[in-house]
DSSP file (Angstrom, degrees, kcal/mol; ACC not computed):
  #  RESIDUE AA STRUCTURE BP1 BP2  ACC     N-H-->O    O-->H-N    N-H-->O    O-->H-N    TCO  KAPPA ALPHA  PHI   PSI    X-CA   Y-CA   Z-CA
    1    1 A A              0   0    0      0, 0.0     3,-0.1     0, 0.0     6,-0.0   0.000 360.0 360.0 360.0 146.9   -1.7  -33.3   24.5
    2    2 A L        -     0   0    0      1,-0.1     5,-0.0     2,-0.1     0, 0.0  -0.489 360.0 -98.0 -79.5 150.9    0.7  -30.8   23.1
    3    3 A P     >  -     0   0    0      0, 0.0     4,-2.3     0, 0.0     3,-0.4  -0.320  43.3-101.9 -62.9 157.1    3.9  -31.8   21.2
    4    4 A A  H  > S+     0   0    0      1,-0.2     4,-2.4     2,-0.2     5,-0.2   0.867 119.7  50.1 -53.7 -46.9    7.0  -31.7   23.4
    5    5 A P  H  > S+     0   0    0      0, 0.0     4,-2.4     0, 0.0    -1,-0.2   0.905 112.1  48.6 -61.9 -38.0    8.4  -28.4   22.1
    6    6 A A  H  > S+     0   0    0     -3,-0.4     4,-2.8     2,-0.2     5,-0.2   0.887 109.8  52.0 -68.3 -37.5    5.0  -26.6   22.6
    7    7 A R  H  X S+     0   0    0     -4,-2.3     4,-2.7     2,-0.2     5,-0.2   0.930 110.9  47.9 -62.1 -44.5    4.7  -28.0   26.1
    8    8 A R  H  X S+     0   0    0     -4,-2.4     4,-2.7    -5,-0.2     5,-0.2   0.936 112.9  48.1 -62.5 -45.0    8.1  -26.7   27.0
    9    9 A R  H  X S+     0   0    0     -4,-2.4     4,-2.6     1,-0.2    -2,-0.2   0.940 114.7  44.7 -61.6 -47.2    7.4  -23.3   25.5
   10   10 A S  H  X S+     0   0    0     -4,-2.8     4,-2.9     1,-0.2    -1,-0.2   0.899 114.7  48.1 -68.0 -38.8    4.0  -22.9   27.2
   11   11 A S  H  X S+     0   0    0     -4,-2.7     4,-2.3    -5,-0.2    -1,-0.2   0.894 113.2  47.9 -68.6 -37.5    5.4  -24.1   30.6
   12   12 A C  H  X S+     0   0    0     -4,-2.7     4,-2.0    -5,-0.2    -2,-0.2   0.906 113.9  47.8 -65.6 -40.4    8.4  -21.8   30.4
   13   13 A F  H  X S+     0   0    0     -4,-2.6     4,-1.5    -5,-0.2    -2,-0.2   0.930 112.9  47.5 -67.0 -44.2    6.1  -18.9   29.4
   14   14 A A  H  X S+     0   0    0     -4,-2.9     4,-2.4     1,-0.2     5,-0.2   0.899 110.1  53.4 -63.5 -39.1    3.7  -19.7   32.2
   15   15 A A  H  X S+     0   0    0     -4,-2.3     4,-2.6     1,-0.2    -1,-0.2   0.887 106.0  53.6 -63.4 -37.7    6.5  -20.0   34.7
   16   16 A S  H  < S+     0   0    0     -4,-2.0    -1,-0.2     1,-0.2    -2,-0.2   0.843 113.2  42.4 -67.6 -30.1    7.8  -16.6   33.7
   17   17 A W  H  < S+     0   0    0     -4,-1.5    -2,-0.2    -3,-0.2    -1,-0.2   0.814 118.8  44.0 -84.1 -30.4    4.5  -15.0   34.3
   18   18 A V  H  < S+     0   0    0     -4,-2.4    -2,-0.2    -5,-0.2    -3,-0.2   0.807 105.9  73.9 -81.9 -29.3    3.8  -16.9   37.6
   19   19 A G  S  < S-     0   0    0     -4,-2.6    -3,-0.1    -5,-0.2     5,-0.0   0.299 101.1 -40.2 -69.1-160.3    7.3  -16.4   39.0
   20   20 A H     >  -     0   0    0      1,-0.1     4,-1.9     3,-0.0     3,-0.3  -0.155  58.3-108.7 -61.4 158.8    8.9  -13.3   40.4
   21   21 A G  H  > S+     0   0    0      1,-0.2     4,-2.8     2,-0.2     5,-0.2   0.820 118.2  57.8 -58.5 -34.4    8.3   -9.9   38.8
   22   22 A T  H  > S+     0   0    0      2,-0.2     4,-2.4     1,-0.2    -1,-0.2   0.884 105.0  50.1 -68.2 -37.2   11.8   -9.8   37.5
   23   23 A T  H  > S+     0   0    0     -3,-0.3     4,-2.2     2,-0.2    -2,-0.2   0.927 113.2  46.1 -64.9 -42.9   11.3  -13.0   35.6
   24   24 A M  H  X S+     0   0    0     -4,-1.9     4,-2.5     1,-0.2    -2,-0.2   0.919 112.6  50.7 -64.9 -43.1    8.1  -11.7   34.0
   25   25 A A  H  X S+     0   0    0     -4,-2.8     4,-2.5     1,-0.2    -1,-0.2   0.883 110.1  49.8 -62.1 -38.8    9.8   -8.4   33.2
   26   26 A S  H  X S+     0   0    0     -4,-2.4     4,-2.4     2,-0.2    -1,-0.2   0.882 109.9  50.7 -71.1 -36.1   12.7  -10.2   31.6
   27   27 A A  H  X S+     0   0    0     -4,-2.2     4,-2.4     2,-0.2    -2,-0.2   0.918 112.8  46.2 -65.1 -42.3   10.3  -12.3   29.5
   28   28 A V  H  X S+     0   0    0     -4,-2.5     4,-2.6     2,-0.2    -2,-0.2   0.912 112.2  51.0 -65.1 -41.4    8.5   -9.1   28.4
   29   29 A Q  H  X S+     0   0    0     -4,-2.5     4,-2.5     2,-0.2    -2,-0.2   0.898 109.2  51.3 -62.3 -40.6   11.8   -7.5   27.6
   30   30 A Q  H  X S+     0   0    0     -4,-2.4     4,-2.5     2,-0.2    -2,-0.2   0.931 110.7  47.9 -61.5 -46.8   12.8  -10.5   25.6
   31   31 A R  H  X S+     0   0    0     -4,-2.4     4,-2.5     1,-0.2     5,-0.2   0.902 111.1  51.5 -62.4 -41.0    9.6  -10.3   23.6
   32   32 A L  H  X S+     0   0    0     -4,-2.6     4,-2.5     1,-0.2    -2,-0.2   0.919 110.2  48.4 -61.6 -43.2   10.0   -6.6   23.0
   33   33 A E  H  X S+     0   0    0     -4,-2.5     4,-2.4     2,-0.2    -2,-0.2   0.913 111.6  49.9 -63.4 -43.0   13.5   -7.1   21.7
   34   34 A T  H  X S+     0   0    0     -4,-2.5     4,-2.1     1,-0.2    -2,-0.2   0.933 113.9  44.6 -61.2 -46.9   12.5   -9.8   19.4
   35   35 A E  H  X S+     0   0    0     -4,-2.5     4,-2.3     1,-0.2    -1,-0.2   0.879 112.3  52.5 -66.5 -37.3    9.6   -7.7   18.0
   36   36 A A  H  X S+     0   0    0     -4,-2.5     4,-2.4    -5,-0.2    -1,-0.2   0.889 108.6  50.3 -66.0 -38.5   11.8   -4.7   17.7
   37   37 A K  H  X S+     0   0    0     -4,-2.4     4,-2.1     2,-0.2    -2,-0.2   0.916 110.7  49.3 -64.9 -42.3   14.5   -6.6   15.7
   38   38 A A  H  X S+     0   0    0     -4,-2.1     4,-2.1     2,-0.2    -2,-0.2   0.910 110.7  50.7 -62.1 -41.5   11.8   -7.9   13.4
   39   39 A F  H  X S+     0   0    0     -4,-2.3     4,-2.2     1,-0.2    -2,-0.2   0.908 109.6  50.3 -61.8 -43.1   10.5   -4.3   12.9
   40   40 A Q  H  X S+     0   0    0     -4,-2.4     4,-2.3     2,-0.2    -1,-0.2   0.869 108.2  53.1 -65.5 -36.0   14.0   -3.1   12.1
   41   41 A T  H  X S+     0   0    0     -4,-2.1     4,-2.5     2,-0.2    -1,-0.2   0.919 109.3  48.9 -62.9 -43.6   14.5   -5.9    9.6
   42   42 A F  H  X S+     0   0    0     -4,-2.1     4,-2.5     1,-0.2    -2,-0.2   0.892 109.5  53.0 -63.2 -39.0   11.2   -4.8    7.9
   43   43 A Q  H  X S+     0   0    0     -4,-2.2     4,-2.5     2,-0.2    -2,-0.2   0.918 109.3  48.0 -62.7 -43.7   12.4   -1.2    7.9
   44   44 A K  H  X S+     0   0    0     -4,-2.3     4,-2.5     2,-0.2    -2,-0.2   0.931 112.9  48.1 -61.9 -46.0   15.7   -2.1    6.2
   45   45 A D  H  X S+     0   0    0     -4,-2.5     4,-2.6     1,-0.2    -2,-0.2   0.896 110.9  51.8 -61.1 -39.9   13.8   -4.2    3.6
   46   46 A H  H  X S+     0   0    0     -4,-2.5     4,-2.4     2,-0.2    -2,-0.2   0.919 109.7  49.1 -63.4 -44.1   11.4   -1.3    3.0
   47   47 A T  H  X S+     0   0    0     -4,-2.5     4,-2.1     2,-0.2    -2,-0.2   0.924 112.5  47.8 -62.1 -44.4   14.4    1.1    2.5
   48   48 A N  H  X S+     0   0    0     -4,-2.5     4,-2.1     1,-0.2    -2,-0.2   0.907 113.2  47.3 -63.2 -42.4   16.0   -1.2    0.0
   49   49 A M  H  X S+     0   0    0     -4,-2.6     4,-2.4     2,-0.2    -1,-0.2   0.871 110.4  52.9 -68.6 -36.2   12.8   -1.7   -1.9
   50   50 A S  H  X S+     0   0    0     -4,-2.4     4,-2.0     2,-0.2    -1,-0.2   0.884 109.7  48.5 -64.6 -39.4   12.1    2.0   -2.0
   51   51 A Q  H  X S+     0   0    0     -4,-2.1     4,-2.1     2,-0.2    -2,-0.2   0.901 111.1  50.3 -66.4 -40.7   15.5    2.6   -3.4
   52   52 A A  H  X S+     0   0    0     -4,-2.1     4,-2.3     1,-0.2    -2,-0.2   0.894 109.8  51.2 -63.5 -39.9   15.0   -0.1   -6.0
   53   53 A F  H  X S+     0   0    0     -4,-2.4     4,-2.4     2,-0.2    -1,-0.2   0.897 108.1  52.2 -63.9 -41.1   11.6    1.5   -6.9
   54   54 A S  H  X S+     0   0    0     -4,-2.0     4,-2.1     2,-0.2    -2,-0.2   0.899 109.3  49.6 -63.2 -40.9   13.3    4.9   -7.3
   55   55 A K  H  X S+     0   0    0     -4,-2.1     4,-2.4     2,-0.2    -1,-0.2   0.920 111.1  49.4 -63.9 -43.4   15.9    3.4   -9.7
   56   56 A L  H  X S+     0   0    0     -4,-2.3     4,-2.5     1,-0.2    -2,-0.2   0.886 109.1  52.5 -63.0 -37.8   13.1    1.8  -11.7
   57   57 A L  H  X S+     0   0    0     -4,-2.4     4,-2.3     2,-0.2    -1,-0.2   0.903 109.2  49.0 -64.3 -41.1   11.3    5.1  -11.9
   58   58 A A  H  X S+     0   0    0     -4,-2.1     4,-2.5     2,-0.2    -2,-0.2   0.908 112.0  48.9 -64.3 -41.5   14.4    6.8  -13.2
   59   59 A Q  H  X S+     0   0    0     -4,-2.4     4,-2.7     2,-0.2     5,-0.2   0.886 110.3  51.8 -65.8 -37.3   14.8    4.0  -15.8
   60   60 A Q  H  X S+     0   0    0     -4,-2.5     4,-2.3     2,-0.2    -2,-0.2   0.929 111.1  47.0 -64.6 -44.1   11.2    4.4  -16.8
   61   61 A N  H  X S+     0   0    0     -4,-2.3     4,-2.1     2,-0.2    -2,-0.2   0.930 113.6  48.3 -61.8 -46.0   11.5    8.1  -17.3
   62   62 A E  H  X S+     0   0    0     -4,-2.5     4,-2.1     1,-0.2    -2,-0.2   0.927 114.4  44.6 -60.9 -47.3   14.7    7.7  -19.3
   63   63 A N  H  X S+     0   0    0     -4,-2.7     4,-2.5     1,-0.2    -1,-0.2   0.848 110.0  56.3 -68.9 -33.0   13.3    5.0  -21.5
   64   64 A G  H  X S+     0   0    0     -4,-2.3     4,-2.1    -5,-0.2    -1,-0.2   0.887 108.3  47.8 -63.8 -39.1   10.1    7.1  -21.9
   65   65 A M  H  X S+     0   0    0     -4,-2.1     4,-2.2     2,-0.2    -2,-0.2   0.903 110.7  51.6 -67.7 -40.2   12.1   10.0  -23.2
   66   66 A V  H  X S+     0   0    0     -4,-2.1     4,-2.4     1,-0.2    -2,-0.2   0.929 110.6  48.6 -62.0 -44.8   14.1    7.7  -25.6
   67   67 A L  H  X S+     0   0    0     -4,-2.5     4,-2.1     1,-0.2    -1,-0.2   0.905 110.2  50.7 -64.3 -41.4   10.8    6.4  -27.0
   68   68 A S  H  X S+     0   0    0     -4,-2.1     4,-0.9     1,-0.2    -1,-0.2   0.886 111.8  48.1 -64.2 -36.9    9.3    9.9  -27.5
   69   69 A E  H  X S+     0   0    0     -4,-2.2     4,-0.7     1,-0.2     3,-0.4   0.887 110.0  52.1 -68.9 -38.3   12.5   10.9  -29.3
   70   70 A L  H >< S+     0   0    0     -4,-2.4     3,-0.8     1,-0.2    -2,-0.2   0.868 105.9  55.1 -65.1 -35.4   12.4    7.8  -31.5
   71   71 A K  H 3< S+     0   0    0     -4,-2.1    -1,-0.2     1,-0.2    -2,-0.2   0.768 102.3  57.6 -70.0 -23.7    8.8    8.6  -32.4
   72   72 A L  H 3< S+     0   0    0     -4,-0.9    -1,-0.2    -3,-0.4    -2,-0.2   0.698  87.4 100.8 -77.4 -19.1    9.8   12.0  -33.6
   73   73 A L  S << S-     0   0    0     -3,-0.8     2,-0.5    -4,-0.7     3,-0.0  -0.323  78.8-117.7 -71.6 148.0   12.3   10.6  -36.1
   74   74 A D     >  -     0   0    0      1,-0.1     4,-2.1    -2,-0.0     3,-0.3  -0.749  19.1-145.2 -83.8 125.1   11.4   10.3  -39.8
   75   75 A E  T  4 S+     0   0    0     -2,-0.5    18,-0.2     1,-0.2    -1,-0.1   0.783  92.7  54.3 -65.1 -27.7   11.5    6.6  -40.7
   76   76 A S  T  4 S+     0   0    0      1,-0.1    -1,-0.2     3,-0.0    -3,-0.0   0.857 123.2  20.4 -77.7 -34.6   12.9    7.2  -44.2
   77   77 A S  T  4 S+     0   0    0     -3,-0.3    -2,-0.2     2,-0.0     2,-0.2   0.554  95.5 108.0-113.4  -8.7   16.0    9.3  -43.3
   78   78 A A     <  -     0   0    0     -4,-2.1     2,-0.5     1,-0.0    15,-0.2  -0.450  47.7-159.9 -78.5 141.7   16.7    8.5  -39.6
   79   79 A K        -     0   0    0     -2,-0.2     2,-0.4    13,-0.1    13,-0.1  -0.986   6.5-165.5-119.6 128.9   19.6    6.4  -38.6
   80   80 A V  E     -A   91   0A   0     11,-0.8    11,-3.3    -2,-0.5     2,-0.4  -0.931   2.1-163.8-115.2 135.2   19.6    4.8  -35.2
   81   81 A Y  E     -A   90   0A   0     -2,-0.4     2,-0.4     9,-0.2     9,-0.2  -0.912   5.8-152.8-120.2 146.8   22.6    3.3  -33.5
   82   82 A K  E     -A   89   0A   0      7,-3.0     7,-3.2    -2,-0.4     2,-0.7  -0.965  17.5-130.6-118.7 133.0   22.8    1.0  -30.6
   83   83 A L  E     +A   88   0A   0     -2,-0.4     2,-0.6     5,-0.2     5,-0.2  -0.738  27.9 177.0 -85.4 116.6   25.8    0.9  -28.3
   84   84 A V  E >   -A   87   0A   0      3,-3.2     3,-1.8    -2,-0.7    -2,-0.0  -0.919  65.1 -52.0-121.8 102.9   27.0   -2.7  -27.9
   85   85 A G  T 3  S-     0   0    0     -2,-0.6     0, 0.0     1,-0.2     0, 0.0  -0.522 121.5 -22.1  64.0-131.0   30.1   -2.8  -25.7
   86   86 A P  T 3  S+     0   0    0      0, 0.0     2,-0.4     0, 0.0    -1,-0.2   0.373 124.2  87.5 -89.1   6.3   32.6   -0.4  -27.3
   87   87 A V  E <   -A   84   0A   0     -3,-1.8    -3,-3.2     2,-0.0     2,-0.6  -0.870  66.6-142.8-115.1 137.7   30.9   -0.5  -30.8
   88   88 A L  E     -A   83   0A   0     -2,-0.4     2,-0.4    -5,-0.2    -5,-0.2  -0.867  24.0-164.4 -93.6 121.7   28.0    1.5  -32.2
   89   89 A L  E     -A   82   0A   0     -7,-3.2    -7,-3.0    -2,-0.6     2,-0.2  -0.883  22.8-115.3-110.0 139.1   25.8   -0.7  -34.4
   90   90 A N  E     -A   81   0A   0     -2,-0.4     2,-0.4    -9,-0.2    -9,-0.2  -0.479  38.7-169.4 -67.8 138.2   23.3    0.5  -36.9
   91   91 A Q  E     -A   80   0A   0    -11,-3.3   -11,-0.8    -2,-0.2     2,-0.1  -0.983  26.4-106.8-135.3 144.6   19.7   -0.5  -35.9
   92   92 A D     >  -     0   0    0     -2,-0.4     4,-2.4     1,-0.1     5,-0.2  -0.433  27.7-130.2 -66.1 139.7   16.4   -0.4  -37.6
   93   93 A L  H  > S+     0   0    0      1,-0.2     4,-2.5     2,-0.2     5,-0.2   0.908 107.3  48.9 -61.6 -44.8   14.1    2.3  -36.3
   94   94 A D  H  > S+     0   0    0      1,-0.2     4,-2.6     2,-0.2    -1,-0.2   0.899 111.4  50.3 -63.4 -39.0   11.1    0.0  -35.8
   95   95 A E  H  > S+     0   0    0      2,-0.2     4,-2.4     1,-0.2    -1,-0.2   0.898 110.0  50.5 -64.4 -40.8   13.3   -2.5  -34.0
   96   96 A A  H  X S+     0   0    0     -4,-2.4     4,-2.3     2,-0.2    -2,-0.2   0.917 111.3  48.2 -63.7 -43.3   14.7    0.2  -31.7
   97   97 A K  H  X S+     0   0    0     -4,-2.5     4,-2.6     1,-0.2    -2,-0.2   0.933 112.0  49.8 -61.3 -45.8   11.1    1.4  -30.9
   98   98 A S  H  X S+     0   0    0     -4,-2.6     4,-2.5     1,-0.2    -2,-0.2   0.905 110.1  50.2 -60.0 -43.4   10.1   -2.2  -30.2
   99   99 A N  H  X S+     0   0    0     -4,-2.4     4,-2.2     1,-0.2    -1,-0.2   0.915 112.2  46.9 -61.3 -44.5   13.0   -2.8  -27.9
  100  100 A V  H  X S+     0   0    0     -4,-2.3     4,-2.5     2,-0.2    -2,-0.2   0.896 111.5  51.1 -66.9 -39.7   12.4    0.4  -25.9
  101  101 A E  H  X S+     0   0    0     -4,-2.6     4,-2.2     2,-0.2    -2,-0.2   0.913 111.1  48.7 -63.3 -41.9    8.6   -0.5  -25.6
  102  102 A K  H  X S+     0   0    0     -4,-2.5     4,-2.5     2,-0.2    -2,-0.2   0.901 111.1  50.3 -62.6 -40.6    9.5   -4.0  -24.4
  103  103 A R  H  X S+     0   0    0     -4,-2.2     4,-2.7     1,-0.2    -2,-0.2   0.911 109.7  50.3 -64.3 -42.3   11.9   -2.5  -21.9
  104  104 A L  H  X S+     0   0    0     -4,-2.5     4,-2.4     2,-0.2    -2,-0.2   0.890 110.1  50.7 -63.1 -39.1    9.3    0.0  -20.7
  105  105 A Q  H  X S+     0   0    0     -4,-2.2     4,-2.4     2,-0.2    -2,-0.2   0.930 111.7  47.3 -62.5 -46.0    6.8   -2.9  -20.2
  106  106 A Y  H  X S+     0   0    0     -4,-2.5     4,-2.5     1,-0.2    -2,-0.2   0.925 112.5  48.9 -61.8 -45.4    9.4   -4.9  -18.2
  107  107 A I  H  X S+     0   0    0     -4,-2.7     4,-2.4     1,-0.2    -1,-0.2   0.903 110.5  51.7 -63.0 -41.4   10.2   -1.9  -16.1
  108  108 A G  H  X S+     0   0    0     -4,-2.4     4,-2.1     2,-0.2    -1,-0.2   0.909 110.2  48.7 -61.0 -43.5    6.5   -1.3  -15.5
  109  109 A D  H  X S+     0   0    0     -4,-2.4     4,-2.4     1,-0.2    -2,-0.2   0.910 111.6  49.1 -63.3 -41.4    6.0   -4.9  -14.4
  110  110 A E  H  X S+     0   0    0     -4,-2.5     4,-2.8     1,-0.2    -2,-0.2   0.882 109.0  53.2 -64.7 -37.9    9.0   -4.7  -12.0
  111  111 A M  H  X S+     0   0    0     -4,-2.4     4,-2.7     2,-0.2    -1,-0.2   0.913 109.3  48.7 -64.0 -41.1    7.6   -1.4  -10.6
  112  112 A K  H  X S+     0   0    0     -4,-2.1     4,-2.5     2,-0.2    -2,-0.2   0.933 113.2  47.1 -62.2 -46.3    4.3   -3.1   -9.9
  113  113 A R  H  X S+     0   0    0     -4,-2.4     4,-2.0     1,-0.2    -2,-0.2   0.918 114.1  47.4 -61.4 -44.1    6.0   -6.0   -8.2
  114  114 A T  H  X S+     0   0    0     -4,-2.8     4,-2.6     2,-0.2    -2,-0.2   0.905 111.5  50.3 -65.1 -42.5    8.2   -3.7   -6.2
  115  115 A Q  H  X S+     0   0    0     -4,-2.7     4,-2.7     2,-0.2    -1,-0.2   0.902 109.1  51.4 -65.1 -39.9    5.3   -1.6   -5.1
  116  116 A N  H  X S+     0   0    0     -4,-2.5     4,-2.2     2,-0.2    -1,-0.2   0.906 111.0  49.0 -60.9 -40.7    3.3   -4.7   -4.0
  117  117 A H  H  X S+     0   0    0     -4,-2.0     4,-2.5     2,-0.2    -2,-0.2   0.904 110.7  50.0 -65.9 -41.3    6.3   -5.7   -2.0
  118  118 A I  H  X S+     0   0    0     -4,-2.6     4,-2.5     2,-0.2    -2,-0.2   0.923 110.8  49.6 -61.8 -44.6    6.6   -2.3   -0.4
  119  119 A N  H  X S+     0   0    0     -4,-2.7     4,-2.0     1,-0.2    -2,-0.2   0.888 110.7  50.1 -61.5 -39.7    2.9   -2.3    0.5
  120  120 A D  H  X S+     0   0    0     -4,-2.2     4,-2.4     2,-0.2    -1,-0.2   0.908 110.9  49.2 -65.3 -43.0    3.3   -5.8    2.0
  121  121 A L  H  X S+     0   0    0     -4,-2.5     4,-2.5     1,-0.2    -2,-0.2   0.896 109.6  51.6 -63.7 -40.2    6.2   -4.5    4.1
  122  122 A E  H  X S+     0   0    0     -4,-2.5     4,-2.1     2,-0.2    -1,-0.2   0.891 110.2  49.4 -64.2 -38.3    4.3   -1.5    5.3
  123  123 A K  H  X S+     0   0    0     -4,-2.0     4,-2.0     2,-0.2    -2,-0.2   0.928 112.4  47.0 -65.4 -45.0    1.4   -3.7    6.4
  124  124 A R  H  X S+     0   0    0     -4,-2.4     4,-2.3     1,-0.2    -2,-0.2   0.865 110.1  53.6 -64.8 -37.0    3.8   -6.0    8.3
  125  125 A M  H  X S+     0   0    0     -4,-2.5     4,-2.6     2,-0.2    -1,-0.2   0.909 108.2  49.8 -64.8 -41.7    5.5   -3.0    9.8
  126  126 A E  H  X S+     0   0    0     -4,-2.1     4,-2.4     2,-0.2    -2,-0.2   0.900 110.5  50.1 -63.1 -40.5    2.2   -1.7   11.1
  127  127 A E  H  X S+     0   0    0     -4,-2.0     4,-2.2     2,-0.2    -2,-0.2   0.912 112.3  46.8 -63.8 -42.6    1.4   -5.1   12.5
  128  128 A K  H  X S+     0   0    0     -4,-2.3     4,-2.7     2,-0.2    -2,-0.2   0.895 110.8  52.8 -65.3 -39.7    4.7   -5.3   14.3
  129  129 A K  H  X S+     0   0    0     -4,-2.6     4,-2.3     2,-0.2    -2,-0.2   0.924 110.3  47.4 -61.7 -44.7    4.3   -1.7   15.6
  130  130 A A  H  X S+     0   0    0     -4,-2.4     4,-2.4     1,-0.2    -1,-0.2   0.894 111.5  51.0 -62.9 -40.4    0.9   -2.7   17.0
  131  131 A K  H  X S+     0   0    0     -4,-2.2     4,-2.4     2,-0.2    -2,-0.2   0.902 109.6  50.0 -64.0 -41.9    2.4   -5.8   18.6
  132  132 A I  H  X S+     0   0    0     -4,-2.7     4,-2.4     2,-0.2    -2,-0.2   0.915 111.2  48.8 -63.4 -42.8    5.2   -3.8   20.2
  133  133 A I  H  X S+     0   0    0     -4,-2.3     4,-2.3     1,-0.2    -2,-0.2   0.905 110.8  51.6 -62.8 -41.5    2.6   -1.3   21.6
  134  134 A Q  H  X S+     0   0    0     -4,-2.4     4,-2.3     2,-0.2    -2,-0.2   0.915 110.5  47.4 -62.4 -44.0    0.5   -4.1   23.0
  135  135 A I  H  X S+     0   0    0     -4,-2.4     4,-2.4     1,-0.2    -1,-0.2   0.898 111.4  51.6 -63.8 -40.8    3.6   -5.7   24.7
  136  136 A Q  H  X S+     0   0    0     -4,-2.4     4,-2.2     1,-0.2    -1,-0.2   0.892 110.2  48.7 -63.8 -38.8    4.5   -2.3   26.2
  137  137 A Q  H  X S+     0   0    0     -4,-2.3     4,-2.5     2,-0.2    -2,-0.2   0.891 110.9  50.4 -68.7 -38.5    1.0   -1.8   27.5
  138  138 A Q  H  X S+     0   0    0     -4,-2.3     4,-2.5     2,-0.2    -2,-0.2   0.903 111.1  49.1 -64.9 -39.6    1.0   -5.3   29.0
  139  139 A A  H  X S+     0   0    0     -4,-2.4     4,-1.7     2,-0.2    -2,-0.2   0.897 111.0  49.9 -64.6 -40.4    4.4   -4.6   30.7
  140  140 A K  H  X S+     0   0    0     -4,-2.2     4,-1.1     2,-0.2    -2,-0.2   0.915 112.5  46.9 -65.5 -42.2    3.0   -1.3   32.0
  141  141 A Q  H  < S+     0   0    0     -4,-2.5     3,-0.4     1,-0.2    -2,-0.2   0.898 112.1  50.2 -66.6 -39.9   -0.1   -3.0   33.4
  142  142 A A  H  < S+     0   0    0     -4,-2.5    -1,-0.2     1,-0.2    -2,-0.2   0.818 108.7  53.4 -66.8 -29.9    2.0   -5.8   35.0
  143  143 A A  H  < S+     0   0    0     -4,-1.7    -1,-0.2    -5,-0.2    -2,-0.2   0.731  88.9  94.2 -78.7 -22.1    4.3   -3.2   36.6
  144  144 A Q  S  < S-     0   0    0     -4,-1.1     2,-0.1    -3,-0.4    -3,-0.0  -0.456  89.9-103.3 -72.2 142.6    1.4   -1.4   38.2
  145  145 A P        -     0   0    0      0, 0.0     2,-0.3     0, 0.0    -1,-0.1  -0.395  36.2-117.3 -66.8 140.6    0.8   -2.5   41.8
  146  146 A K              0   0    0      1,-0.1    -4,-0.0    -4,-0.1    -3,-0.0  -0.580 360.0 360.0 -79.9 138.7   -2.3   -4.7   42.2
  147  147 A Q              0   0    0     -2,-0.3    -1,-0.1     0, 0.0     0, 0.0   0.413 360.0 360.0-106.1 360.0   -5.1   -3.3   44.3
């Protein structure tokens, strides 16, 4: 036997399909709205993650340029300063290179994580899209007169 909530759900669903056409149409409409809202949520998340990825890409480019400039400096005569709040502090060149390399590694890891999340969202969006099309086709078939 099914648990009580599942029995209610299945009996309500069956009743909507067995009942009048308007009840069936309203159940299909309800399912379509639910799936469409989920799809829109995925779209918003995708947009946010894409923007975050763009920011990470800009940071990666900026830090890459900083590292290339640091590599051009002569270690014996170069002075590197780091802005800490309103103060410029003298910093060792090797330490500055190391910090920028660590930052680039972190940004690269975040970009991979963000890209994986974007790929997952795209997959979920495709699944929702297919589900919406399936529901629309079912509604269309149910609306056609039976011969």
